[in-house]
C-alpha positions in Angstrom: 108.6 112.2 85.0 111.8 112.7 82.9 109.9 114.8 80.4 108.5 117.0 83.1 112.0 117.5 84.5 113.3 118.4 81.1 110.5 120.9 80.6 111.3 122.5 84.0 115.0 122.7 83.1 114.2 124.4 79.8 112.0 126.9 81.5 114.7 127.6 84.1 117.3 128.2 81.4 115.0 130.6 79.5 114.2 132.5 82.7 117.9 132.9 83.5 118.6 134.3 80.0 115.7 136.7 80.3 116.9 137.8 83.8 120.4 138.3 82.5 119.1 140.4 79.7 116.9 142.5 82.0 119.8 143.0 84.4 121.8 144.8 81.7 119.0 146.4 79.8 118.4 149.1 82.4 121.9 150.6 82.0 121.8 150.2 78.2 118.6 152.2 78.1 120.1 155.0 80.1 123.2 155.2 77.9 121.8 154.2 74.5 120.8 157.7 73.3 124.1 159.3 74.3 126.1 156.3 73.0 124.4 156.3 69.6 125.1 160.0 69.2 128.8 159.4 69.9 129.0 156.5 67.5 127.1 158.6 64.8 129.5 161.5 65.2 132.6 159.3 65.1 131.3 157.4 62.1 130.9 160.6 60.1 134.5 161.5 60.9 135.7 158.0 59.9 133.8 158.2 56.6 135.4 161.5 55.8 138.8 159.9 56.6 138.1 156.8 54.5 137.3 159.0 51.5 140.9 160.1 51.4 143.6 158.1 49.6 144.8 155.1 51.6 148.3 156.5 52.0 146.9 159.5 53.7 144.6 157.5 55.9 147.2 155.2 57.4 149.9 156.7 59.6 153.5 155.6 59.5 154.8 153.6 62.4 157.0 156.4 63.6 153.9 158.6 63.9 151.7 156.0 65.4 154.1 154.7 68.1 154.3 158.1 69.8 153.9 159.0 73.4 150.8 157.5 75.0 147.8 159.8 75.5 145.9 160.3 78.7 142.2 159.3 78.9 139.7 159.4 81.7 137.4 156.3 82.3 133.7 157.0 82.0 132.4 153.4 82.2 133.0 149.8 81.1 130.7 148.8 78.2 131.7 145.2 78.0 134.7 142.9 78.3 136.6 144.5 75.5 135.2 148.0 75.1 135.3 151.1 77.4 133.9 154.6 77.3 136.3 157.4 78.0 137.0 161.1 77.9 139.7 161.8 75.3 140.7 165.3 74.6 137.5 167.3 74.7 135.2 164.4 73.6 133.6 161.3 75.0 134.7 158.3 73.0 134.5 154.5 72.9 137.7 152.5 72.9 137.8 149.0 71.5 140.7 147.2 73.0 142.9 146.0 70.1 143.5 142.3 69.4 141.0 140.8 71.8 137.3 139.7 71.7 135.3 139.0 74.9 131.9 137.2 74.9 128.7 139.3 74.8 127.3 140.3 78.2 123.7 140.4 77.1 121.3 138.5 74.8 122.0 139.5 71.2 122.6 138.1 67.8 126.4 138.1 68.4 125.9 136.1 71.6 123.8 133.5 69.8 126.5 133.3 67.0 129.2 132.9 69.7 127.2 130.1 71.3 126.8 128.3 67.9 130.4 128.7 66.9 131.8 127.6 70.3 129.3 124.9 71.0 128.6 126.4 74.4 125.3 127.0 76.0 123.9 130.6 75.4 123.6 131.1 79.1 127.2 130.2 79.6 128.4 132.6 76.9 126.4 135.5 78.5 127.6 134.5 82.0 131.2 134.6 80.9 130.6 137.9 79.1 129.2 139.4 82.4 132.2 138.0 84.3 134.5 139.6 81.7 132.7 142.9 82.2 133.0 142.7 86.0 136.7 141.7 85.7 137.3 144.8 83.6 135.3 146.9 86.1 137.6 145.6 88.9 140.7 146.9 87.0 139.5 150.4 86.2 137.1 152.9 87.9 135.0 155.8 86.7 137.1 159.0 86.7 140.4 157.1 86.8 143.1 158.4 84.4 144.9 155.9 82.3 146.9 156.0 79.1 146.1 154.8 75.6 148.6 153.8 72.8 147.5 153.6 69.2 148.7 151.3 66.4 148.6 151.7 62.6 144.9 152.4 62.7 143.5 154.7 65.4 139.8 154.1 64.6 137.6 151.2 63.5 135.0 151.3 60.8 132.3 152.3 63.3 134.3 155.2 64.5 135.4 153.8 67.8 139.0 154.4 68.9 141.3 151.4 68.7 144.0 151.2 71.3 146.1 149.5 73.9 145.2 150.8 77.4 147.8 150.9 80.1 147.0 151.2 83.8 149.0 153.4 86.2 151.1 150.5 87.3 152.1 149.7 83.7 149.9 146.7 83.1 148.2 146.5 79.7 144.4 146.2 80.0 144.2 144.2 76.8 146.7 141.7 78.0 145.2 141.4 81.5 141.8 140.4 80.2 143.3 137.7 77.9 145.5 136.4 80.7 142.5 136.1 83.0 140.8 134.0 80.3 138.0 136.4 79.6 138.8 137.2 76.0 140.2 135.5 72.9 143.0 136.9 70.8 141.8 137.9 67.3 143.6 138.9 64.1 143.7 142.7 64.2 146.0 143.3 61.2 147.5 145.8 60.5 147.4 146.6 64.2 149.8 143.9 65.4 152.4 145.8 67.6 151.6 143.6 70.7 150.4 140.5 68.9 153.1 138.2 70.4 152.4 139.6 73.9 148.7 138.9 73.6 149.3 135.4 72.2 151.5 134.6 75.2 148.8 135.7 77.6 146.3 133.6 75.6 148.4 130.5 75.9 148.9 131.1 79.6 145.2 131.4 80.2 144.3 128.3 78.2 147.0 126.2 79.8 145.8 127.2 83.3 142.1 126.7 82.2 141.0 130.2 83.2 137.7 131.9 82.3 136.6 130.7 78.8 138.9 127.7 79.0 137.6 126.2 82.3 
């Protein structure tokens, strides 16, 4: 009897993972082609930039900490990445200094489960919650602002930034404060490191999100 219950429990867990993956795969399929083209184009630009001497590649702090730029929200990709209109282009923005769990079945999700000791279903569920939380803060077509740090792009060509809502709240900070993302070492992009760490300590002490 116990063995039968365990088998049923295992089958149920597998079905949940499959359903979670199917739930997000439809939107991924619609956006995959367009997203890949954006990443490809941005990566080419970054490779050109990285071919220059390092002194030319990195901006000075005075140049980087300039007036924030306006961006229009296209969609939320996951708990720490958004897709936006910036200038005359569609870009991805990776929120600096934070890392949210994966919201779909992937190698990264499996690695996160192993590293944290959490169940894979739990990791993906928190990733979905993080995505939904981010969706509750920003809407498609909404205009917000982005602030850059030392590096404006990552190796994959995505923009790296701190995104600020119209009421002044920082998106990066709000996600961490709600317990849906960890704080990571983003050196040399550390302008708001202390602010993010404070939000992390608050979330953990109140057992929010990841820390329940």
